[in-house]
N, C-alpha and C positions, 0 to 999 in steps of 0.2 A: 504494500500500500504506500502510495506517495504521501510524504509528510513535508510540511514547510515550517519555517521559522520566520516570523515577521516582527522586526523591531519597529516599534511605534512610539507615538507620543500623543498626549491629549490634544484634541482640536485639530488633528492632522487629517485633512480631507483625502489626501492620496493614500493614507494608511487605511482609512475606511474603504476606499475603493479597492485597494489590494485585497483586503480581507473578504470583501463581497465577491470579487473575482475568484478567489480560491474556493470559496463556498460553492459558487456556481459550477466550478470544475470538479467538485466533489473531493477536494483535497483538504485533509485535516491540517490544522496549523497550530503552532504554539505562538501566542502573542507575548512579546517581551517589551512591555511598556516602560519607557524611561521615566515616566511620571509616577510609577507605582513601585514595582519590585526590582527594577534593573537600573544600572548606572551607565552614564555616558562612557565611562572608562571600559565597561564590559563590552559595549557596542564597538568601541575602537579596538579592542582586542580581536573581535571577530572580523571587523571591517576597518582596517587602519586608516583608510582615506575617507571614511564616511563623513559627510557634512550635512546630510539631511536624512529624514526618515520618510517613508519606510525603507528599510534595508531588508531584502528578502533572500532566503535560502530555500531551495527545493531539493529534497533528498540529499542534503549536505552539500549541494552545489550552490555557489554564490550566484544569484541572478542579478541583483542590483535593486533599482528603485521600481516604482509602479510601471513606468513606461517600459523598462526592461522586462518586467513580468508579462506585460501584454505582448511584447515581441517574442518572448519565450514561448508563449502559447500559440502565437501565430505560426511560428516555425515548426511546431510539433504537429500541426494539422494541415 
């Protein structure tokens, strides 16, 4: 089963769009919200050059931001 990790923050429209797209594709995801239980330092360990959220991984492969996620799905079909 495909699984994803989505680094998010409160009030992030693209984060919500990414989570919605993953749900539509039937992909379970773990949300790592920087405003709740996760720290920016942890995000930067996972994605050293991250400047924005969302930052998305699918099956442990780094995808990138929301636009990259859309492109990822477009290439798969």
